[in-house]
Backbone as a chain_set.jsonl record, in Angstrom:
{"seq": "YPGPVLLIRRMRDEIITTVEGDVSSNRGNDLLVKFLKFRYPNLVDGDSEDAMWEYLAAPDQATKRAMWE", "coords": {"N": [[102.357, 157.25, 89.855], [101.196, 160.379, 89.184], [101.921, 162.464, 87.521], [103.19, 164.208, 84.526], [104.144, 162.207, 81.7], [106.503, 161.039, 79.371], [106.631, 159.132, 76.578], [108.638, 157.583, 74.215], [108.15, 156.122, 71.304], [109.684, 153.998, 69.291], [109.808, 153.297, 65.792], [111.144, 152.225, 63.54], [113.994, 151.921, 63.783], [116.262, 150.702, 66.254], [114.346, 149.429, 67.922], [112.73, 147.411, 70.375], [111.59, 144.292, 69.941], [109.439, 141.399, 70.011], [109.219, 139.804, 67.857], [111.341, 139.984, 65.282], [111.424, 142.819, 63.201], [108.687, 143.111, 63.134], [106.362, 145.401, 63.712], [104.097, 145.287, 65.279], [104.843, 143.776, 67.433], [106.324, 145.404, 69.007], [107.768, 146.225, 72.011], [107.251, 148.552, 73.319], [104.606, 149.016, 72.794], [103.159, 147.393, 74.593], [103.898, 148.61, 76.998], [102.778, 151.179, 76.65], [99.994, 150.59, 76.422], [99.483, 149.387, 78.929], [100.104, 151.545, 80.595], [98.147, 153.462, 79.793], [95.809, 152.078, 80.485], [96.08, 152.002, 83.253], [96.292, 154.738, 83.931], [93.999, 155.859, 82.791], [91.449, 154.353, 83.46], [88.678, 154.303, 82.892], [88.537, 154.976, 80.273], [89.743, 153.021, 78.711], [88.411, 150.225, 77.497], [87.149, 146.98, 76.501], [86.543, 147.254, 73.682], [87.847, 149.675, 72.964], [90.436, 149.021, 73.636], [91.013, 146.954, 71.837], [90.906, 148.428, 69.438], [93.028, 150.149, 69.906], [95.223, 148.361, 69.961], [95.105, 147.476, 67.308], [95.672, 149.846, 65.949], [98.275, 150.384, 66.923], [99.606, 148.249, 65.792], [99.726, 148.837, 63.143], [101.625, 149.152, 60.173], [102.54, 151.544, 59.039], [102.154, 155.172, 58.641], [100.189, 155.805, 56.735], [98.461, 153.613, 56.774], [97.504, 153.85, 59.373], [96.156, 156.317, 59.209], [94.14, 155.599, 57.419], [92.526, 154.015, 58.99], [90.94, 155.763, 60.37], [89.333, 157.014, 58.586]], "CA": [[102.832, 158.58, 89.558], [100.14, 161.07, 88.452], [102.449, 163.581, 86.741], [103.402, 164.019, 83.09], [105.005, 161.103, 81.267], [106.874, 161.106, 77.962], [107.042, 157.855, 75.998], [109.12, 157.685, 72.842], [107.91, 154.805, 70.705], [110.455, 153.877, 68.054], [109.075, 152.542, 64.776], [111.959, 151.558, 62.521], [115.336, 151.559, 64.229], [116.485, 150.589, 67.69], [113.153, 149.033, 68.668], [112.781, 146.094, 71.01], [110.409, 143.54, 69.528], [109.505, 139.96, 70.27], [109.396, 139.23, 66.521], [112.156, 140.966, 64.576], [110.826, 143.456, 62.037], [107.229, 143.174, 63.259], [106.03, 146.562, 64.536], [103.049, 144.947, 66.243], [105.442, 143.159, 68.618], [107.119, 146.432, 69.671], [107.54, 146.141, 73.459], [106.692, 149.835, 73.737], [103.143, 148.911, 72.706], [102.677, 146.858, 75.872], [104.091, 149.647, 78.008], [101.788, 152.227, 76.416], [98.65, 150.094, 76.747], [99.403, 149.24, 80.39], [100.077, 152.892, 81.17], [96.839, 154.072, 79.542], [94.803, 151.361, 81.283], [96.237, 152.413, 84.644], [96.047, 156.173, 84.079], [92.635, 156.189, 82.353], [90.718, 153.076, 83.481], [87.342, 154.43, 82.303], [88.69, 155.193, 78.835], [90.174, 151.788, 78.052], [87.564, 149.052, 77.705], [87.449, 145.932, 75.519], [86.518, 147.756, 72.307], [88.89, 150.673, 72.736], [91.732, 148.353, 73.699], [91.191, 146.276, 70.544], [91.212, 149.466, 68.447], [94.365, 150.644, 70.203], [96.182, 147.357, 69.49], [95.089, 147.504, 65.84], [96.384, 151.067, 65.559], [99.692, 150.214, 67.238], [100.165, 147.22, 64.914], [99.779, 149.334, 61.761], [103.024, 149.247, 59.768], [102.943, 152.877, 58.594], [101.198, 156.247, 58.913], [99.07, 155.739, 55.788], [97.535, 152.602, 57.297], [96.876, 154.434, 60.563], [95.188, 157.332, 58.752], [93.015, 154.909, 56.779], [91.654, 153.474, 60.037], [90.066, 156.821, 60.886], [88.542, 157.604, 57.492]], "C": [[101.794, 159.298, 88.708], [100.636, 162.179, 87.528], [102.619, 163.257, 85.272], [104.389, 162.886, 82.806], [105.279, 161.279, 79.781], [107.339, 159.721, 77.531], [107.498, 158.117, 74.576], [109.041, 156.284, 72.264], [108.612, 154.75, 69.356], [109.699, 152.984, 67.078], [109.978, 151.734, 63.851], [113.326, 151.098, 63.027], [115.379, 151.495, 65.748], [115.224, 150.255, 68.481], [113.362, 147.645, 69.258], [111.478, 145.391, 70.672], [110.566, 142.083, 69.931], [109.649, 139.187, 68.964], [110.119, 140.282, 65.687], [111.455, 141.489, 63.323], [109.315, 143.596, 62.089], [106.856, 144.282, 64.243], [104.977, 146.225, 65.585], [103.611, 144.294, 67.505], [106.406, 144.112, 69.334], [106.784, 146.416, 71.164], [107.007, 147.456, 74.02], [105.175, 149.836, 73.684], [102.561, 148.431, 74.027], [102.775, 147.906, 76.976], [103.031, 150.739, 77.873], [100.387, 151.782, 76.816], [98.489, 149.944, 78.262], [99.319, 150.602, 81.076], [98.7, 153.531, 80.999], [95.735, 153.396, 80.344], [94.874, 151.776, 82.751], [95.827, 153.87, 84.837], [94.6, 156.541, 83.775], [91.765, 154.932, 82.319], [89.322, 153.15, 82.863], [87.385, 154.63, 80.794], [88.975, 153.888, 78.096], [89.249, 150.645, 78.456], [87.901, 148.045, 76.611], [87.522, 146.441, 74.093], [87.648, 148.742, 72.039], [90.28, 150.04, 72.803], [92.013, 147.602, 72.399], [91.58, 147.278, 69.465], [92.626, 150.002, 68.651], [95.424, 149.662, 69.706], [96.252, 147.335, 67.964], [95.879, 148.707, 65.326], [97.889, 150.906, 65.784], [100.369, 149.19, 66.334], [100.302, 147.689, 63.471], [101.233, 149.592, 61.363], [103.487, 150.643, 59.359], [101.825, 153.894, 58.85], [99.992, 156.193, 57.978], [98.02, 154.733, 56.264], [96.796, 153.142, 58.513], [95.824, 155.469, 60.17], [93.959, 156.674, 58.156], [92.05, 154.333, 57.807], [90.624, 154.495, 60.499], [89.228, 157.473, 59.807], [87.277, 156.825, 57.256]], "O": [[101.53, 158.857, 87.59], [99.832, 162.78, 86.815], [102.247, 162.176, 84.816], [105.328, 162.646, 83.564], [104.378, 161.631, 79.02], [108.322, 159.198, 78.056], [106.812, 158.802, 73.817], [109.768, 155.381, 72.679], [108.179, 155.386, 68.396], [109.032, 152.032, 67.484], [109.592, 150.647, 63.422], [113.757, 149.988, 62.716], [114.608, 152.17, 66.431], [115.05, 150.745, 69.597], [114.084, 146.818, 68.701], [110.399, 145.835, 71.064], [111.674, 141.598, 70.161], [110.136, 138.057, 68.954], [109.57, 141.35, 65.418], [110.962, 140.719, 62.498], [108.721, 144.151, 61.165], [107.012, 144.127, 65.455], [104.967, 146.817, 66.664], [102.937, 144.259, 68.535], [107.206, 143.683, 70.166], [105.621, 146.578, 71.533], [106.381, 147.471, 75.08], [104.523, 150.564, 74.433], [101.586, 148.994, 74.524], [101.859, 148.068, 77.781], [102.454, 151.174, 78.87], [99.669, 152.527, 77.483], [97.462, 150.338, 78.814], [98.554, 150.783, 82.024], [98.148, 154.081, 81.952], [94.824, 154.066, 80.831], [93.845, 151.887, 83.417], [95.109, 154.203, 85.779], [94.033, 157.426, 84.416], [91.381, 154.49, 81.236], [88.829, 152.142, 82.357], [86.37, 154.467, 80.116], [88.496, 153.683, 76.98], [89.287, 150.16, 79.587], [88.859, 148.251, 75.866], [88.454, 146.106, 73.363], [88.326, 148.658, 71.015], [91.196, 150.475, 72.106], [93.144, 147.616, 71.913], [92.48, 147.015, 68.667], [93.337, 150.277, 67.685], [96.413, 150.073, 69.098], [97.333, 147.191, 67.393], [96.659, 148.59, 64.38], [98.685, 151.26, 64.915], [101.581, 149.255, 66.131], [100.929, 147.009, 62.658], [101.989, 150.186, 62.132], [104.688, 150.91, 59.332], [100.709, 153.532, 59.222], [98.879, 156.509, 58.398], [96.821, 154.99, 56.16], [95.596, 152.915, 58.665], [94.731, 155.493, 60.734], [92.842, 157.148, 58.37], [90.864, 154.179, 57.515], [89.549, 154.122, 60.969], [88.477, 158.405, 60.095], [86.491, 157.175, 56.376]]}, "num_chains": 1, "name": "protein.A"}
């Protein structure tokens, strides 16, 4: 499907995780990474995928902002 897609990634409540309370195991992370790899295959390589997983595993916005400073 090449059209627009809306993903809502929950962070604190009502999230499906493989390890309870661990944001890095949010099942939405896998869905997002697979979607981006399929939709933008030239954008997602080994380095960018590692950075994406690190960003998605960050427990809060302050940690995410610190990654880009």
